[in-house]
FIGUDO-828103 format. One record per residue: residue number from 1; residue in one letter; x, y, z of N, C-alpha, C in turn. Coordinates in Angstrom, 3 decimals. Example, Ala and Ser with C-alpha at 12.3 -4.5 7.8 and 13.67 -1.06 7.14 Angstrom:
REM residues 2
<rec 1,A,<13.190,-5.690,7.800>,<12.300,-4.500,7.800>,<13.200,-3.300,7.800>>
<rec 2,S,<12.850,-2.250,7.080>,<13.670,-1.060,7.140>,<12.900,0.030,7.870>>
//
This chain:
REM residues 84
<rec 1,X,<-6.905,-14.448,-22.777>,<-7.928,-14.041,-21.606>,<-8.445,-15.036,-20.936>>
<rec 2,X,<-8.840,-15.064,-19.836>,<-9.617,-15.824,-19.207>,<-11.137,-15.472,-19.595>>
<rec 3,X,<-11.686,-14.163,-19.776>,<-13.116,-13.821,-20.313>,<-13.607,-14.038,-21.561>>
<rec 4,X,<-12.350,-14.227,-22.196>,<-12.603,-14.384,-23.582>,<-12.637,-16.279,-23.910>>
<rec 5,X,<-12.090,-16.991,-22.856>,<-11.547,-18.043,-23.283>,<-13.063,-19.561,-22.128>>
<rec 6,X,<-13.625,-18.134,-21.159>,<-15.010,-19.023,-20.596>,<-16.108,-19.699,-21.411>>
<rec 7,X,<-16.272,-19.281,-22.942>,<-17.285,-19.801,-23.723>,<-16.545,-19.879,-25.141>>
<rec 8,X,<-17.583,-20.771,-26.041>,<-16.978,-20.826,-27.040>,<-16.594,-19.140,-27.588>>
<rec 9,X,<-15.887,-19.355,-28.637>,<-15.524,-18.048,-29.454>,<-16.770,-17.770,-30.461>>
<rec 10,X,<-17.377,-18.356,-30.623>,<-18.882,-17.987,-31.656>,<-19.724,-17.279,-31.157>>
<rec 11,X,<-19.760,-17.844,-29.444>,<-20.430,-17.457,-28.434>,<-20.433,-15.932,-27.767>>
<rec 12,X,<-19.175,-16.047,-27.851>,<-18.144,-15.179,-27.364>,<-18.766,-13.247,-27.970>>
<rec 13,X,<-18.135,-14.044,-29.508>,<-18.453,-12.943,-30.939>,<-19.264,-12.410,-30.905>>
<rec 14,X,<-20.291,-13.479,-30.965>,<-22.018,-12.709,-31.248>,<-22.354,-12.397,-30.299>>
<rec 15,X,<-21.845,-12.596,-28.547>,<-22.575,-12.147,-27.197>,<-22.316,-10.325,-27.296>>
<rec 16,X,<-20.565,-10.315,-28.396>,<-20.096,-9.240,-27.982>,<-19.655,-8.671,-29.559>>
<rec 17,X,<-20.757,-8.272,-30.304>,<-20.403,-7.960,-31.562>,<-20.272,-6.735,-31.973>>
<rec 18,X,<-21.479,-5.979,-31.155>,<-21.857,-4.377,-31.089>,<-20.960,-3.790,-30.110>>
<rec 19,X,<-19.805,-4.186,-29.691>,<-19.039,-3.587,-28.467>,<-18.054,-2.341,-29.112>>
<rec 20,X,<-18.028,-1.493,-28.742>,<-17.312,-0.233,-29.788>,<-16.489,0.291,-28.656>>
<rec 21,X,<-15.878,-0.354,-27.433>,<-15.099,0.224,-26.341>,<-13.745,-0.252,-26.615>>
<rec 22,X,<-12.831,-0.034,-27.157>,<-11.680,-0.470,-27.044>,<-10.314,0.368,-27.071>>
<rec 23,X,<-10.795,0.645,-25.730>,<-9.867,1.660,-24.728>,<-8.636,0.950,-24.017>>
<rec 24,X,<-9.163,-0.409,-24.148>,<-8.758,-1.734,-22.916>,<-7.303,-2.479,-23.670>>
<rec 25,X,<-6.519,-2.673,-23.294>,<-5.589,-3.313,-23.474>,<-4.960,-5.142,-23.367>>
<rec 26,X,<-5.192,-5.318,-24.582>,<-4.935,-6.685,-24.776>,<-3.576,-6.961,-25.239>>
<rec 27,X,<-3.264,-7.433,-23.858>,<-2.356,-8.113,-23.111>,<-1.764,-9.690,-23.694>>
<rec 28,X,<-2.606,-10.476,-24.227>,<-2.491,-11.800,-24.094>,<-1.302,-12.492,-24.703>>
<rec 29,X,<-1.431,-12.130,-25.746>,<-0.261,-12.418,-26.919>,<1.310,-11.580,-26.947>>
<rec 30,X,<1.303,-10.569,-26.271>,<2.542,-9.464,-26.253>,<2.862,-8.681,-25.380>>
<rec 31,X,<2.734,-9.698,-24.143>,<3.353,-9.014,-23.009>,<4.349,-8.898,-22.836>>
<rec 32,X,<5.376,-10.286,-22.830>,<6.573,-10.166,-22.553>,<7.273,-10.002,-23.789>>
<rec 33,X,<6.801,-9.633,-25.008>,<7.518,-8.968,-25.797>,<7.704,-7.316,-25.796>>
<rec 34,X,<6.792,-7.074,-25.286>,<7.082,-5.413,-24.838>,<7.443,-4.664,-23.840>>
<rec 35,X,<7.847,-5.910,-22.981>,<8.152,-6.128,-21.652>,<10.190,-5.974,-21.105>>
<rec 36,X,<10.349,-7.214,-22.333>,<11.598,-8.038,-22.824>,<12.613,-6.777,-23.538>>
<rec 37,X,<13.771,-6.954,-23.273>,<14.237,-6.260,-24.760>,<14.580,-7.379,-25.743>>
<rec 38,X,<14.684,-6.731,-26.646>,<14.517,-7.437,-28.019>,<15.603,-8.855,-28.087>>
<rec 39,X,<17.090,-8.174,-28.182>,<18.166,-9.118,-28.019>,<18.024,-10.647,-27.357>>
<rec 40,X,<16.997,-10.639,-26.176>,<16.435,-11.589,-25.665>,<16.211,-12.767,-26.688>>
<rec 41,X,<15.303,-12.050,-27.404>,<14.624,-12.919,-28.401>,<15.383,-13.547,-29.925>>
<rec 42,X,<16.365,-12.973,-29.925>,<17.732,-13.486,-30.983>,<17.778,-14.972,-31.046>>
<rec 43,X,<17.778,-15.442,-29.455>,<18.721,-16.865,-29.159>,<16.928,-17.320,-30.115>>
<rec 44,X,<17.081,-18.677,-30.549>,<16.335,-19.309,-30.634>,<15.907,-20.406,-29.575>>
<rec 45,X,<16.414,-20.855,-28.961>,<15.905,-21.646,-27.577>,<15.225,-20.517,-26.394>>
<rec 46,X,<15.504,-19.687,-26.355>,<14.695,-18.659,-25.604>,<13.982,-17.905,-26.244>>
<rec 47,X,<13.339,-17.872,-27.275>,<12.707,-17.282,-27.759>,<11.636,-18.209,-27.799>>
<rec 48,X,<11.635,-19.637,-27.720>,<10.699,-20.860,-27.587>,<10.282,-20.648,-26.205>>
<rec 49,X,<11.125,-20.922,-25.292>,<10.764,-20.680,-24.022>,<9.681,-19.165,-23.508>>
<rec 50,X,<9.940,-18.222,-23.936>,<9.297,-17.130,-23.970>,<8.288,-16.959,-24.643>>
<rec 51,X,<8.254,-17.984,-25.299>,<6.766,-17.616,-26.246>,<5.399,-18.652,-25.467>>
<rec 52,X,<6.305,-19.686,-24.864>,<5.370,-20.546,-24.076>,<4.998,-20.137,-22.678>>
<rec 53,X,<6.093,-19.002,-22.115>,<5.876,-18.786,-21.196>,<4.661,-17.541,-21.113>>
<rec 54,X,<4.211,-16.833,-22.059>,<3.232,-15.415,-21.933>,<2.257,-16.110,-21.913>>
<rec 55,X,<1.558,-16.917,-21.800>,<0.094,-17.326,-21.455>,<0.246,-17.865,-19.701>>
<rec 56,X,<1.212,-18.291,-19.395>,<1.211,-17.962,-18.005>,<1.503,-16.395,-17.275>>
<rec 57,X,<2.246,-16.017,-17.699>,<2.132,-14.014,-17.652>,<0.794,-13.711,-17.654>>
<rec 58,X,<-0.089,-13.921,-18.563>,<-1.052,-13.696,-18.709>,<-2.223,-13.909,-17.581>>
<rec 59,X,<-2.135,-14.944,-17.523>,<-2.980,-15.584,-16.276>,<-2.787,-15.129,-15.116>>
<rec 60,X,<-1.526,-15.202,-14.638>,<-1.458,-14.310,-13.521>,<-1.891,-12.835,-13.835>>
<rec 61,X,<-1.728,-11.891,-14.646>,<-2.746,-10.952,-14.675>,<-3.976,-10.722,-14.350>>
<rec 62,X,<-4.585,-11.870,-15.336>,<-5.649,-12.073,-15.488>,<-6.623,-12.608,-13.539>>
<rec 63,X,<-5.598,-13.609,-12.828>,<-5.850,-13.523,-11.665>,<-6.010,-12.514,-10.614>>
<rec 64,X,<-4.813,-10.967,-11.124>,<-5.257,-10.049,-10.255>,<-6.138,-9.527,-11.023>>
<rec 65,X,<-6.787,-9.021,-11.847>,<-8.422,-8.869,-12.549>,<-9.691,-9.664,-11.925>>
<rec 66,X,<-9.366,-10.477,-11.360>,<-10.357,-11.709,-10.830>,<-10.763,-10.895,-9.163>>
<rec 67,X,<-9.532,-10.487,-8.726>,<-9.537,-10.012,-7.719>,<-10.306,-8.392,-7.362>>
<rec 68,X,<-9.674,-7.529,-8.348>,<-10.414,-6.321,-8.860>,<-11.489,-6.337,-8.844>>
<rec 69,X,<-12.015,-7.361,-9.454>,<-13.483,-7.367,-10.100>,<-14.367,-7.913,-9.146>>
<rec 70,X,<-13.433,-8.518,-7.502>,<-14.710,-8.940,-6.792>,<-15.599,-8.068,-6.004>>
<rec 71,X,<-15.080,-6.607,-5.962>,<-15.961,-5.824,-5.254>,<-17.092,-5.471,-6.184>>
<rec 72,X,<-16.572,-5.681,-7.316>,<-17.943,-5.212,-8.515>,<-18.346,-6.385,-8.551>>
<rec 73,X,<-19.937,-6.572,-8.226>,<-20.709,-7.573,-8.620>,<-21.463,-7.761,-9.914>>
<rec 74,X,<-21.746,-6.195,-10.544>,<-22.229,-5.897,-11.906>,<-22.103,-6.653,-13.199>>
<rec 75,X,<-20.439,-6.856,-13.052>,<-19.572,-7.318,-13.988>,<-19.429,-8.840,-13.843>>
<rec 76,X,<-18.854,-9.291,-14.892>,<-18.344,-10.760,-14.830>,<-16.734,-10.793,-14.044>>
<rec 77,X,<-16.829,-11.653,-13.114>,<-15.555,-11.964,-12.591>,<-14.247,-11.592,-13.298>>
<rec 78,X,<-14.322,-12.424,-14.578>,<-13.127,-12.515,-15.519>,<-12.902,-11.114,-16.236>>
<rec 79,X,<-13.767,-10.191,-16.127>,<-14.059,-9.301,-17.328>,<-12.295,-8.343,-16.678>>
<rec 80,X,<-11.967,-7.847,-18.136>,<-10.319,-7.065,-18.231>,<-10.755,-5.579,-18.521>>
<rec 81,X,<-12.048,-5.191,-19.418>,<-12.039,-4.357,-19.619>,<-12.424,-2.907,-19.404>>
<rec 82,X,<-12.005,-2.825,-18.070>,<-12.444,-1.843,-17.112>,<-11.321,-0.800,-17.398>>
<rec 83,X,<-11.627,0.741,-17.308>,<-10.709,1.641,-17.389>,<-9.832,2.106,-16.054>>
<rec 84,X,<-9.701,1.304,-15.312>,<-8.840,1.858,-13.723>,<-7.803,1.076,-13.057>>
//
């Protein structure tokens, strides 16, 4: 996700060490596996291709979150942890 990738992982972990709101969906590594039927992943070539395609799909969703956060200047533009 773009929000977590904009800084170093260590800095992000230190900044958000006390965050307890975990009601958001972390779709970065499992969006296509939840959307597509499992028989597509049986083919090894298709499995490899879909695993390489997942970051691109997650990036397109993050781009929509940037547009959604444009009107709210109090949050970071890459923030995905909203409830609506």
